[in-house]
All heavy atoms as a GROMACS GRO file, in nm:
protein
  578
    1VAL      N    1   1.314  -4.641   4.070
    1VAL     CA    2   1.231  -4.683   4.186
    1VAL      C    3   1.101  -4.743   4.141
    1VAL      O    4   1.032  -4.673   4.060
    1VAL     CB    5   1.216  -4.565   4.290
    1VAL    CG1    6   1.126  -4.610   4.398
    1VAL    CG2    7   1.341  -4.519   4.341
    2VAL      N    8   1.063  -4.858   4.184
    2VAL     CA    9   0.937  -4.918   4.148
    2VAL      C   10   0.847  -4.904   4.268
    2VAL      O   11   0.884  -4.963   4.373
    2VAL     CB   12   0.954  -5.062   4.100
    2VAL    CG1   13   0.819  -5.124   4.063
    2VAL    CG2   14   1.041  -5.070   3.980
    3LEU      N   15   0.732  -4.838   4.252
    3LEU     CA   16   0.634  -4.838   4.368
    3LEU      C   17   0.553  -4.967   4.368
    3LEU      O   18   0.491  -5.011   4.267
    3LEU     CB   19   0.548  -4.721   4.355
    3LEU     CG   20   0.605  -4.581   4.369
    3LEU    CD1   21   0.505  -4.473   4.344
    3LEU    CD2   22   0.675  -4.562   4.509
    4THR      N   23   0.548  -5.040   4.486
    4THR     CA   24   0.470  -5.159   4.495
    4THR      C   25   0.338  -5.139   4.565
    4THR      O   26   0.249  -5.228   4.564
    4THR     CB   27   0.548  -5.267   4.563
    4THR    OG1   28   0.589  -5.219   4.699
    4THR    CG2   29   0.674  -5.305   4.490
    5GLN      N   30   0.318  -5.021   4.630
    5GLN     CA   31   0.197  -4.992   4.696
    5GLN      C   32   0.126  -4.877   4.627
    5GLN      O   33   0.177  -4.791   4.559
    5GLN     CB   34   0.226  -4.938   4.833
    5GLN     CG   35   0.294  -5.038   4.925
    5GLN     CD   36   0.312  -4.967   5.069
    5GLN    OE1   37   0.302  -4.852   5.086
    5GLN    NE2   38   0.348  -5.058   5.159
    6LYS      N   39  -0.009  -4.880   4.638
    6LYS     CA   40  -0.081  -4.759   4.598
    6LYS      C   41  -0.067  -4.638   4.684
    6LYS      O   42  -0.039  -4.659   4.806
    6LYS     CB   43  -0.231  -4.799   4.586
    6LYS     CG   44  -0.268  -4.908   4.482
    6LYS     CD   45  -0.416  -4.924   4.481
    6LYS     CE   46  -0.454  -5.034   4.387
    6LYS     NZ   47  -0.592  -5.068   4.386
    7PRO      N   48  -0.061  -4.525   4.622
    7PRO     CA   49  -0.040  -4.408   4.713
    7PRO      C   50  -0.155  -4.384   4.812
    7PRO      O   51  -0.267  -4.417   4.783
    7PRO     CB   52  -0.049  -4.287   4.616
    7PRO     CG   53  -0.017  -4.346   4.476
    7PRO     CD   54  -0.065  -4.490   4.490
    8GLN      N   55  -0.123  -4.358   4.937
    8GLN     CA   56  -0.212  -4.348   5.048
    8GLN      C   57  -0.274  -4.208   5.050
    8GLN      O   58  -0.382  -4.195   5.118
    8GLN     CB   59  -0.150  -4.377   5.182
    8GLN     CG   60  -0.095  -4.516   5.190
    8GLN     CD   61  -0.033  -4.542   5.325
    8GLN    OE1   62  -0.061  -4.461   5.422
    8GLN    NE2   63   0.065  -4.638   5.333
    9TYR      N   64  -0.211  -4.113   4.989
    9TYR     CA   65  -0.253  -3.977   4.998
    9TYR      C   66  -0.285  -3.924   4.853
    9TYR      O   67  -0.212  -3.962   4.759
    9TYR     CB   68  -0.151  -3.891   5.059
    9TYR     CG   69  -0.130  -3.924   5.204
    9TYR    CD1   70  -0.030  -4.018   5.246
    9TYR    CD2   71  -0.200  -3.868   5.311
    9TYR    CE1   72  -0.008  -4.049   5.365
    9TYR    CE2   73  -0.185  -3.904   5.437
    9TYR     CZ   74  -0.090  -3.999   5.465
    9TYR     OH   75  -0.075  -4.023   5.598
   10GLU      N   76  -0.374  -3.829   4.847
   10GLU     CA   77  -0.405  -3.752   4.717
   10GLU      C   78  -0.365  -3.610   4.749
   10GLU      O   79  -0.420  -3.540   4.834
   10GLU     CB   80  -0.544  -3.774   4.680
   10GLU     CG   81  -0.576  -3.700   4.552
   10GLU     CD   82  -0.719  -3.706   4.508
   10GLU    OE1   83  -0.787  -3.790   4.565
   10GLU    OE2   84  -0.761  -3.642   4.414
   11CYS      N   85  -0.267  -3.558   4.665
   11CYS     CA   86  -0.235  -3.422   4.681
   11CYS      C   87  -0.340  -3.331   4.615
   11CYS      O   88  -0.386  -3.362   4.495
   11CYS     CB   89  -0.098  -3.387   4.616
   11CYS     SG   90   0.027  -3.474   4.709
   12VAL      N   91  -0.393  -3.236   4.683
   12VAL     CA   92  -0.503  -3.156   4.632
   12VAL      C   93  -0.453  -3.019   4.578
   12VAL      O   94  -0.493  -2.981   4.467
   12VAL     CB   95  -0.608  -3.133   4.752
   12VAL    CG1   96  -0.718  -3.049   4.701
   12VAL    CG2   97  -0.649  -3.258   4.801
   13SER      N   98  -0.370  -2.949   4.659
   13SER     CA   99  -0.326  -2.816   4.606
   13SER      C  100  -0.192  -2.773   4.683
   13SER      O  101  -0.160  -2.839   4.785
   13SER     CB  102  -0.435  -2.705   4.638
   13SER     OG  103  -0.469  -2.698   4.764
   14VAL      N  104  -0.130  -2.682   4.628
   14VAL     CA  105  -0.003  -2.632   4.679
   14VAL      C  106  -0.033  -2.525   4.788
   14VAL      O  107  -0.099  -2.423   4.758
   14VAL     CB  108   0.093  -2.580   4.575
   14VAL    CG1  109   0.222  -2.523   4.634
   14VAL    CG2  110   0.119  -2.686   4.480
   15LEU      N  111   0.018  -2.532   4.901
   15LEU     CA  112   0.008  -2.428   5.010
   15LEU      C  113   0.127  -2.330   4.992
   15LEU      O  114   0.110  -2.214   5.020
   15LEU     CB  115   0.004  -2.490   5.144
   15LEU     CG  116  -0.116  -2.558   5.198
   15LEU    CD1  117  -0.100  -2.624   5.322
   15LEU    CD2  118  -0.233  -2.457   5.196
   16GLY      N  119   0.245  -2.377   4.964
   16GLY     CA  120   0.364  -2.296   4.955
   16GLY      C  121   0.481  -2.375   4.902
   16GLY      O  122   0.485  -2.503   4.904
   17GLU      N  123   0.582  -2.294   4.864
   17GLU     CA  124   0.714  -2.361   4.811
   17GLU      C  125   0.836  -2.296   4.870
   17GLU      O  126   0.827  -2.170   4.884
   17GLU     CB  127   0.712  -2.361   4.658
   17GLU     CG  128   0.615  -2.443   4.600
   17GLU     CD  129   0.636  -2.454   4.440
   17GLU    OE1  130   0.746  -2.493   4.403
   17GLU    OE2  131   0.534  -2.425   4.367
   18GLY      N  132   0.935  -2.369   4.894
   18GLY     CA  133   1.057  -2.311   4.927
   18GLY      C  134   1.175  -2.364   4.839
   18GLY      O  135   1.150  -2.426   4.740
   19ALA      N  136   1.296  -2.333   4.887
   19ALA     CA  137   1.409  -2.379   4.799
   19ALA      C  138   1.423  -2.534   4.787
   19ALA      O  139   1.471  -2.586   4.696
   19ALA     CB  140   1.537  -2.310   4.864
   20SER      N  141   1.392  -2.597   4.900
   20SER     CA  142   1.411  -2.746   4.902
   20SER      C  143   1.277  -2.823   4.936
   20SER      O  144   1.292  -2.948   4.948
   20SER     CB  145   1.513  -2.784   5.012
   20SER     OG  146   1.457  -2.756   5.143
   21CYS      N  147   1.163  -2.760   4.944
   21CYS     CA  148   1.044  -2.834   4.966
   21CYS      C  149   0.922  -2.766   4.910
   21CYS      O  150   0.925  -2.651   4.874
   21CYS     CB  151   1.029  -2.852   5.120
   21CYS     SG  152   0.996  -2.705   5.215
   22LYS      N  153   0.812  -2.836   4.912
   22LYS     CA  154   0.689  -2.787   4.878
   22LYS      C  155   0.577  -2.840   4.976
   22LYS      O  156   0.597  -2.952   5.027
   22LYS     CB  157   0.642  -2.849   4.740
   22LYS     CG  158   0.518  -2.801   4.676
   22LYS     CD  159   0.475  -2.872   4.542
   22LYS     CE  160   0.582  -2.839   4.433
   22LYS     NZ  161   0.538  -2.883   4.307
   23VAL      N  162   0.490  -2.760   5.021
   23VAL     CA  163   0.387  -2.800   5.116
   23VAL      C  164   0.260  -2.798   5.041
   23VAL      O  165   0.213  -2.707   4.977
   23VAL     CB  166   0.380  -2.696   5.235
   23VAL    CG1  167   0.267  -2.745   5.334
   23VAL    CG2  168   0.516  -2.688   5.308
   24MET      N  169   0.189  -2.923   5.053
   24MET     CA  170   0.066  -2.942   4.975
   24MET      C  171  -0.047  -2.978   5.072
   24MET      O  172  -0.024  -3.043   5.176
   24MET     CB  173   0.086  -3.049   4.875
   24MET     CG  174   0.199  -3.017   4.787
   24MET     SD  175   0.193  -3.087   4.616
   24MET     CE  176   0.040  -3.053   4.563
   25VAL      N  177  -0.171  -2.944   5.038
   25VAL     CA  178  -0.286  -3.008   5.102
   25VAL      C  179  -0.298  -3.144   5.047
   25VAL      O  180  -0.312  -3.169   4.924
   25VAL     CB  181  -0.410  -2.923   5.074
   25VAL    CG1  182  -0.537  -2.992   5.138
   25VAL    CG2  183  -0.399  -2.776   5.124
   26ALA      N  184  -0.302  -3.248   5.135
   26ALA     CA  185  -0.325  -3.383   5.097
   26ALA      C  186  -0.443  -3.450   5.175
   26ALA      O  187  -0.453  -3.418   5.289
   26ALA     CB  188  -0.194  -3.460   5.112
   27THR      N  189  -0.511  -3.540   5.110
   27THR     CA  190  -0.605  -3.611   5.179
   27THR      C  191  -0.572  -3.761   5.189
   27THR      O  192  -0.532  -3.824   5.085
   27THR     CB  193  -0.742  -3.604   5.092
   27THR    OG1  194  -0.777  -3.469   5.083
   27THR    CG2  195  -0.859  -3.669   5.165
   28LYS      N  196  -0.583  -3.813   5.306
   28LYS     CA  197  -0.550  -3.957   5.320
   28LYS      C  198  -0.668  -4.031   5.268
   28LYS      O  199  -0.787  -4.016   5.322
   28LYS     CB  200  -0.532  -3.994   5.468
   28LYS     CG  201  -0.489  -4.138   5.489
   28LYS     CD  202  -0.429  -4.159   5.627
   28LYS     CE  203  -0.370  -4.304   5.624
   28LYS     NZ  204  -0.296  -4.324   5.762
   29LYS      N  205  -0.647  -4.117   5.176
   29LYS     CA  206  -0.760  -4.197   5.100
   29LYS      C  207  -0.841  -4.274   5.190
   29LYS      O  208  -0.965  -4.278   5.174
   29LYS     CB  209  -0.706  -4.265   4.983
   29LYS     CG  210  -0.645  -4.181   4.872
   29LYS     CD  211  -0.593  -4.269   4.751
   29LYS     CE  212  -0.531  -4.176   4.649
   29LYS     NZ  213  -0.481  -4.259   4.542
   30SER      N  214  -0.784  -4.343   5.283
   30SER     CA  215  -0.859  -4.448   5.376
   30SER      C  216  -0.948  -4.370   5.476
   30SER      O  217  -1.050  -4.431   5.510
   30SER     CB  218  -0.762  -4.528   5.443
   30SER     OG  219  -0.678  -4.456   5.529
   31THR      N  220  -0.919  -4.254   5.511
   31THR     CA  221  -1.003  -4.181   5.614
   31THR      C  222  -1.056  -4.049   5.576
   31THR      O  223  -1.140  -3.997   5.638
   31THR     CB  224  -0.908  -4.152   5.738
   31THR    OG1  225  -0.804  -4.065   5.695
   31THR    CG2  226  -0.856  -4.280   5.802
   32ASN      N  227  -1.009  -4.002   5.457
   32ASN     CA  228  -1.061  -3.872   5.401
   32ASN      C  229  -1.010  -3.754   5.484
   32ASN      O  230  -1.056  -3.648   5.468
   32ASN     CB  231  -1.217  -3.868   5.387
   32ASN     CG  232  -1.242  -3.815   5.244
   32ASN    OD1  233  -1.170  -3.821   5.158
   32ASN    ND2  234  -1.372  -3.777   5.232
   33GLN      N  235  -0.927  -3.783   5.578
   33GLN     CA  236  -0.864  -3.679   5.661
   33GLN      C  237  -0.758  -3.599   5.590
   33GLN      O  238  -0.680  -3.641   5.507
   33GLN     CB  239  -0.794  -3.741   5.779
   33GLN     CG  240  -0.739  -3.638   5.888
   33GLN     CD  241  -0.677  -3.712   6.007
   33GLN    OE1  242  -0.658  -3.831   6.003
   33GLN    NE2  243  -0.650  -3.633   6.106
   34LYS      N  244  -0.764  -3.464   5.603
   34LYS     CA  245  -0.671  -3.371   5.540
   34LYS      C  246  -0.552  -3.341   5.624
   34LYS      O  247  -0.554  -3.335   5.740
   34LYS     CB  248  -0.741  -3.238   5.506
   34LYS     CG  249  -0.855  -3.252   5.401
   34LYS     CD  250  -0.902  -3.123   5.352
   34LYS     CE  251  -1.004  -3.155   5.234
   34LYS     NZ  252  -1.012  -3.049   5.160
   35PHE      N  253  -0.442  -3.328   5.547
   35PHE     CA  254  -0.314  -3.306   5.614
   35PHE      C  255  -0.239  -3.192   5.521
   35PHE      O  256  -0.270  -3.183   5.409
   35PHE     CB  257  -0.220  -3.421   5.608
   35PHE     CG  258  -0.263  -3.535   5.698
   35PHE    CD1  259  -0.354  -3.635   5.648
   35PHE    CD2  260  -0.218  -3.542   5.826
   35PHE    CE1  261  -0.395  -3.735   5.735
   35PHE    CE2  262  -0.242  -3.654   5.904
   35PHE     CZ  263  -0.337  -3.743   5.860
   36ALA      N  264  -0.143  -3.127   5.586
   36ALA     CA  265  -0.050  -3.054   5.510
   36ALA      C  266   0.078  -3.144   5.498
   36ALA      O  267   0.126  -3.196   5.592
   36ALA     CB  268  -0.003  -2.928   5.597
   37MET      N  269   0.104  -3.169   5.368
   37MET     CA  270   0.207  -3.274   5.340
   37MET      C  271   0.340  -3.187   5.293
   37MET      O  272   0.327  -3.106   5.203
   37MET     CB  273   0.171  -3.364   5.227
   37MET     CG  274   0.284  -3.460   5.198
   37MET     SD  275   0.236  -3.569   5.053
   37MET     CE  276   0.115  -3.677   5.142
   38LYS      N  277   0.450  -3.212   5.362
   38LYS     CA  278   0.577  -3.136   5.327
   38LYS      C  279   0.654  -3.235   5.237
   38LYS      O  280   0.686  -3.346   5.276
   38LYS     CB  281   0.653  -3.100   5.447
   38LYS     CG  282   0.767  -3.010   5.417
   38LYS     CD  283   0.834  -2.951   5.550
   38LYS     CE  284   0.930  -2.849   5.517
   38LYS     NZ  285   0.989  -2.793   5.645
   39ILE      N  286   0.683  -3.194   5.113
   39ILE     CA  287   0.750  -3.275   5.019
   39ILE      C  288   0.897  -3.218   5.000
   39ILE      O  289   0.908  -3.110   4.951
   39ILE     CB  290   0.682  -3.286   4.893
   39ILE    CG1  291   0.534  -3.343   4.907
   39ILE    CG2  292   0.760  -3.377   4.783
   39ILE    CD1  293   0.453  -3.333   4.787
   40LEU      N  294   0.988  -3.296   5.036
   40LEU     CA  295   1.138  -3.244   5.037
   40LEU      C  296   1.184  -3.300   4.900
   40LEU      O  297   1.173  -3.405   4.860
   40LEU     CB  298   1.213  -3.301   5.153
   40LEU     CG  299   1.184  -3.259   5.285
   40LEU    CD1  300   1.248  -3.332   5.398
   40LEU    CD2  301   1.212  -3.109   5.306
   41THR      N  302   1.261  -3.212   4.829
   41THR     CA  303   1.318  -3.241   4.704
   41THR      C  304   1.458  -3.293   4.717
   41THR      O  305   1.536  -3.229   4.789
   41THR     CB  306   1.314  -3.120   4.613
   41THR    OG1  307   1.184  -3.071   4.601
   41THR    CG2  308   1.366  -3.152   4.471
   42LYS      N  309   1.492  -3.402   4.661
   42LYS     CA  310   1.630  -3.458   4.661
   42LYS      C  311   1.676  -3.447   4.517
   42LYS      O  312   1.630  -3.517   4.436
   42LYS     CB  313   1.636  -3.590   4.716
   42LYS     CG  314   1.772  -3.643   4.722
   42LYS     CD  315   1.778  -3.783   4.776
   42LYS     CE  316   1.922  -3.833   4.781
   42LYS     NZ  317   1.931  -3.971   4.828
   43GLU      N  318   1.766  -3.353   4.495
   43GLU     CA  319   1.818  -3.335   4.357
   43GLU      C  320   1.950  -3.409   4.339
   43GLU      O  321   2.024  -3.424   4.438
   43GLU     CB  322   1.841  -3.182   4.334
   43GLU     CG  323   1.719  -3.100   4.344
   43GLU     CD  324   1.622  -3.121   4.223
   43GLU    OE1  325   1.665  -3.159   4.119
   43GLU    OE2  326   1.496  -3.114   4.241
   44GLY      N  327   1.978  -3.449   4.225
   44GLY     CA  328   2.107  -3.512   4.187
   44GLY      C  329   2.210  -3.411   4.171
   44GLY      O  330   2.183  -3.290   4.182
   45GLY      N  331   2.336  -3.448   4.144
   45GLY     CA  332   2.430  -3.362   4.115
   45GLY      C  333   2.534  -3.334   4.234
   45GLY      O  334   2.521  -3.404   4.330
   46PRO      N  335   2.627  -3.230   4.223
   46PRO     CA  336   2.730  -3.214   4.326
   46PRO      C  337   2.662  -3.178   4.466
   46PRO      O  338   2.718  -3.200   4.567
   46PRO     CB  339   2.807  -3.100   4.283
   46PRO     CG  340   2.738  -3.055   4.152
   46PRO     CD  341   2.631  -3.139   4.121
   47GLU      N  342   2.541  -3.124   4.464
   47GLU     CA  343   2.478  -3.084   4.587
   47GLU      C  344   2.397  -3.204   4.660
   47GLU      O  345   2.329  -3.185   4.747
   47GLU     CB  346   2.391  -2.962   4.575
   47GLU     CG  347   2.456  -2.840   4.533
   47GLU     CD  348   2.473  -2.832   4.391
   47GLU    OE1  349   2.408  -2.899   4.317
   47GLU    OE2  350   2.577  -2.760   4.344
   48ALA      N  351   2.400  -3.323   4.596
   48ALA     CA  352   2.312  -3.436   4.643
   48ALA      C  353   2.341  -3.466   4.790
   48ALA      O  354   2.256  -3.491   4.867
   48ALA     CB  355   2.334  -3.550   4.563
   49SER      N  356   2.468  -3.470   4.828
   49SER     CA  357   2.498  -3.496   4.960
   49SER      C  358   2.449  -3.381   5.061
   49SER      O  359   2.406  -3.412   5.177
   49SER     CB  360   2.652  -3.505   4.989
   49SER     OG  361   2.720  -3.391   4.963
   50ASP      N  362   2.449  -3.257   5.025
   50ASP     CA  363   2.381  -3.156   5.093
   50ASP      C  364   2.241  -3.173   5.116
   50ASP      O  365   2.174  -3.161   5.225
   50ASP     CB  366   2.412  -3.015   5.034
   50ASP     CG  367   2.554  -2.978   5.030
   50ASP    OD1  368   2.630  -3.032   5.114
   50ASP    OD2  369   2.591  -2.884   4.949
   51SER      N  370   2.167  -3.220   5.010
   51SER     CA  371   2.023  -3.243   5.008
   51SER      C  372   1.997  -3.366   5.113
   51SER      O  373   1.899  -3.360   5.182
   51SER     CB  374   1.976  -3.294   4.871
   51SER     OG  375   1.984  -3.180   4.775
   52GLU      N  376   2.078  -3.469   5.112
   52GLU     CA  377   2.061  -3.576   5.202
   52GLU      C  378   2.075  -3.526   5.347
   52GLU      O  379   1.998  -3.566   5.439
   52GLU     CB  380   2.166  -3.688   5.174
   52GLU     CG  381   2.127  -3.806   5.248
   52GLU     CD  382   2.219  -3.930   5.212
   52GLU    OE1  383   2.262  -3.931   5.097
   52GLU    OE2  384   2.231  -4.028   5.288
   53ILE      N  385   2.165  -3.442   5.376
   53ILE     CA  386   2.196  -3.387   5.507
   53ILE      C  387   2.078  -3.315   5.553
   53ILE      O  388   2.023  -3.311   5.656
   53ILE     CB  389   2.322  -3.308   5.511
   53ILE    CG1  390   2.443  -3.401   5.500
   53ILE    CG2  391   2.332  -3.221   5.646
   53ILE    CD1  392   2.579  -3.328   5.470
   54LEU      N  393   2.026  -3.221   5.457
   54LEU     CA  394   1.905  -3.138   5.486
   54LEU      C  395   1.789  -3.224   5.516
   54LEU      O  396   1.715  -3.193   5.618
   54LEU     CB  397   1.875  -3.049   5.367
   54LEU     CG  398   1.757  -2.963   5.370
   54LEU    CD1  399   1.775  -2.859   5.486
   54LEU    CD2  400   1.727  -2.897   5.238
   55PHE      N  401   1.766  -3.329   5.443
   55PHE     CA  402   1.661  -3.423   5.463
   55PHE      C  403   1.663  -3.486   5.602
   55PHE      O  404   1.569  -3.491   5.668
   55PHE     CB  405   1.651  -3.526   5.355
   55PHE     CG  406   1.553  -3.630   5.373
   55PHE    CD1  407   1.420  -3.601   5.332
   55PHE    CD2  408   1.576  -3.762   5.416
   55PHE    CE1  409   1.318  -3.703   5.352
   55PHE    CE2  410   1.475  -3.851   5.434
   55PHE     CZ  411   1.349  -3.822   5.403
   56LYS      N  412   1.784  -3.540   5.635
   56LYS     CA  413   1.791  -3.605   5.762
   56LYS      C  414   1.782  -3.501   5.882
   56LYS      O  415   1.717  -3.544   5.978
   56LYS     CB  416   1.927  -3.680   5.777
   56LYS     CG  417   1.953  -3.796   5.690
   56LYS     CD  418   2.087  -3.862   5.698
   56LYS     CE  419   2.083  -3.982   5.603
   56LYS     NZ  420   2.216  -4.052   5.612
   57ASN      N  421   1.833  -3.389   5.866
   57ASN     CA  422   1.811  -3.284   5.970
   57ASN      C  423   1.660  -3.244   5.983
   57ASN      O  424   1.609  -3.230   6.097
   57ASN     CB  425   1.890  -3.158   5.942
   57ASN     CG  426   2.033  -3.179   5.970
   57ASN    OD1  427   2.079  -3.267   6.041
   57ASN    ND2  428   2.115  -3.089   5.896
   58GLU      N  429   1.592  -3.239   5.873
   58GLU     CA  430   1.445  -3.203   5.868
   58GLU      C  431   1.370  -3.308   5.943
   58GLU      O  432   1.284  -3.282   6.029
   58GLU     CB  433   1.402  -3.192   5.734
   58GLU     CG  434   1.259  -3.134   5.714
   58GLU     CD  435   1.236  -2.992   5.739
   58GLU    OE1  436   1.348  -2.919   5.729
   58GLU    OE2  437   1.126  -2.948   5.764
   59ILE      N  438   1.401  -3.436   5.914
   59ILE     CA  439   1.324  -3.552   5.985
   59ILE      C  440   1.355  -3.539   6.127
   59ILE      O  441   1.261  -3.559   6.207
   59ILE     CB  442   1.368  -3.685   5.928
   59ILE    CG1  443   1.324  -3.687   5.773
   59ILE    CG2  444   1.308  -3.801   6.001
   59ILE    CD1  445   1.169  -3.674   5.750
   60LYS      N  446   1.478  -3.523   6.165
   60LYS     CA  447   1.518  -3.531   6.306
   60LYS      C  448   1.445  -3.407   6.389
   60LYS      O  449   1.390  -3.434   6.489
   60LYS     CB  450   1.666  -3.505   6.326
   60LYS     CG  451   1.720  -3.512   6.461
   60LYS     CD  452   1.871  -3.489   6.462
   60LYS     CE  453   1.916  -3.485   6.609
   60LYS     NZ  454   2.071  -3.472   6.605
   61ILE      N  455   1.432  -3.291   6.323
   61ILE     CA  456   1.363  -3.189   6.386
   61ILE      C  457   1.212  -3.218   6.393
   61ILE      O  458   1.149  -3.195   6.505
   61ILE     CB  459   1.385  -3.058   6.305
   61ILE    CG1  460   1.538  -2.999   6.319
   61ILE    CG2  461   1.290  -2.946   6.352
   61ILE    CD1  462   1.575  -2.901   6.220
   62LEU      N  463   1.148  -3.257   6.290
   62LEU     CA  464   1.011  -3.296   6.287
   62LEU      C  465   0.970  -3.388   6.388
   62LEU      O  466   0.861  -3.380   6.442
   62LEU     CB  467   0.965  -3.327   6.140
   62LEU     CG  468   0.968  -3.211   6.031
   62LEU    CD1  469   0.932  -3.270   5.903
   62LEU    CD2  470   0.877  -3.101   6.069
   63ARG      N  471   1.049  -3.498   6.400
   63ARG     CA  472   1.016  -3.597   6.497
   63ARG      C  473   1.029  -3.551   6.644
   63ARG      O  474   0.953  -3.609   6.726
   63ARG     CB  475   1.117  -3.717   6.480
   63ARG     CG  476   1.075  -3.803   6.361
   63ARG     CD  477   1.164  -3.930   6.352
   63ARG     NE  478   1.106  -4.012   6.243
   63ARG     CZ  479   1.182  -4.098   6.175
   63ARG    NH1  480   1.308  -4.123   6.215
   63ARG    NH2  481   1.138  -4.165   6.075
   64GLY      N  482   1.096  -3.440   6.673
   64GLY     CA  483   1.106  -3.393   6.805
   64GLY      C  484   1.007  -3.290   6.833
   64GLY      O  485   0.994  -3.247   6.956
   65LEU      N  486   0.930  -3.241   6.741
   65LEU     CA  487   0.822  -3.137   6.764
   65LEU      C  488   0.695  -3.204   6.811
   65LEU      O  489   0.640  -3.283   6.750
   65LEU     CB  490   0.802  -3.063   6.622
   65LEU     CG  491   0.919  -2.968   6.578
   65LEU    CD1  492   0.877  -2.915   6.447
   65LEU    CD2  493   0.949  -2.864   6.672
   66ILE      N  494   0.652  -3.158   6.933
   66ILE     CA  495   0.518  -3.200   6.986
   66ILE      C  496   0.462  -3.081   7.045
   66ILE      O  497   0.497  -3.036   7.155
   66ILE     CB  498   0.533  -3.308   7.087
   66ILE    CG1  499   0.616  -3.428   7.028
   66ILE    CG2  500   0.403  -3.352   7.139
   66ILE    CD1  501   0.650  -3.543   7.122
   67HIS      N  502   0.365  -3.017   6.979
   67HIS     CA  503   0.307  -2.898   7.022
   67HIS      C  504   0.169  -2.886   6.938
   67HIS      O  505   0.161  -2.906   6.827
   67HIS     CB  506   0.392  -2.771   6.985
   67HIS     CG  507   0.339  -2.644   7.058
   67HIS    ND1  508   0.244  -2.572   6.997
   67HIS    CD2  509   0.382  -2.592   7.174
   67HIS    CE1  510   0.219  -2.473   7.092
   67HIS    NE2  511   0.300  -2.478   7.184
   68PRO      N  512   0.050  -2.844   7.006
   68PRO     CA  513  -0.065  -2.841   6.933
   68PRO      C  514  -0.076  -2.732   6.820
   68PRO      O  515  -0.166  -2.745   6.740
   68PRO     CB  516  -0.171  -2.801   7.048
   68PRO     CG  517  -0.086  -2.744   7.151
   68PRO     CD  518   0.050  -2.811   7.139
   69ASN      N  519   0.011  -2.632   6.822
   69ASN     CA  520   0.000  -2.526   6.721
   69ASN      C  521   0.102  -2.533   6.611
   69ASN      O  522   0.116  -2.441   6.533
   69ASN     CB  523   0.001  -2.391   6.789
   69ASN     CG  524  -0.106  -2.370   6.887
   69ASN    OD1  525  -0.211  -2.416   6.866
   69ASN    ND2  526  -0.086  -2.306   6.999
   70ILE      N  527   0.179  -2.642   6.605
   70ILE     CA  528   0.283  -2.643   6.498
   70ILE      C  529   0.264  -2.785   6.439
   70ILE      O  530   0.201  -2.885   6.491
   70ILE     CB  531   0.418  -2.625   6.546
   70ILE    CG1  532   0.457  -2.719   6.653
   70ILE    CG2  533   0.441  -2.484   6.581
   70ILE    CD1  534   0.609  -2.706   6.696
   71LEU      N  535   0.328  -2.810   6.316
   71LEU     CA  536   0.310  -2.935   6.248
   71LEU      C  537   0.369  -3.051   6.322
   71LEU      O  538   0.449  -3.038   6.411
   71LEU     CB  539   0.375  -2.927   6.108
   71LEU     CG  540   0.519  -2.920   6.098
   71LEU    CD1  541   0.587  -3.044   6.079
   71LEU    CD2  542   0.561  -2.810   5.987
   72GLU      N  543   0.324  -3.166   6.289
   72GLU     CA  544   0.362  -3.297   6.362
   72GLU      C  545   0.401  -3.392   6.255
   72GLU      O  546   0.335  -3.403   6.152
   72GLU     CB  547   0.246  -3.349   6.441
   72GLU     CG  548   0.268  -3.480   6.502
   72GLU     CD  549   0.144  -3.528   6.569
   72GLU    OE1  550   0.041  -3.450   6.598
   72GLU    OE2  551   0.143  -3.644   6.608
   73PHE      N  552   0.512  -3.466   6.274
   73PHE     CA  553   0.548  -3.576   6.188
   73PHE      C  554   0.461  -3.689   6.206
   73PHE      O  555   0.449  -3.742   6.313
   73PHE     CB  556   0.704  -3.613   6.220
   73PHE     CG  557   0.758  -3.715   6.126
   73PHE    CD1  558   0.807  -3.671   6.006
   73PHE    CD2  559   0.757  -3.850   6.159
   73PHE    CE1  560   0.856  -3.767   5.923
   73PHE    CE2  561   0.807  -3.938   6.077
   73PHE     CZ  562   0.856  -3.899   5.955
   74VAL      N  563   0.384  -3.732   6.100
   74VAL     CA  564   0.289  -3.835   6.106
   74VAL      C  565   0.349  -3.960   6.052
   74VAL      O  566   0.341  -4.067   6.108
   74VAL     CB  567   0.162  -3.800   6.040
   74VAL    CG1  568   0.065  -3.917   6.030
   74VAL    CG2  569   0.098  -3.677   6.109
   75GLU      N  570   0.392  -3.955   5.920
   75GLU     CA  571   0.457  -4.075   5.855
   75GLU      C  572   0.574  -4.026   5.781
   75GLU      O  573   0.576  -3.921   5.722
   75GLU     CB  574   0.347  -4.126   5.758
   75GLU     CG  575   0.233  -4.194   5.817
   75GLU     CD  576   0.142  -4.253   5.716
   75GLU    OE1  577   0.193  -4.353   5.652
   75GLU    OE2  578   0.023  -4.218   5.700
   0.00000   0.00000   0.00000
């Protein structure tokens, strides 16, 4: 994969890690606004299709969450 854009966020520190993701403090470079960034890991191998299903389910859930006290899907 070739990135054609400069990264919009700078990861600052790790808040926590799970089996399939890592949550980091990230700063949006253009606004200096801080976010909690959830990074989902997509591993190769026989479980790759499971990772893809997990990723799609996670995005579906996050897009449906609208509440002031829980995370929100931004980008």
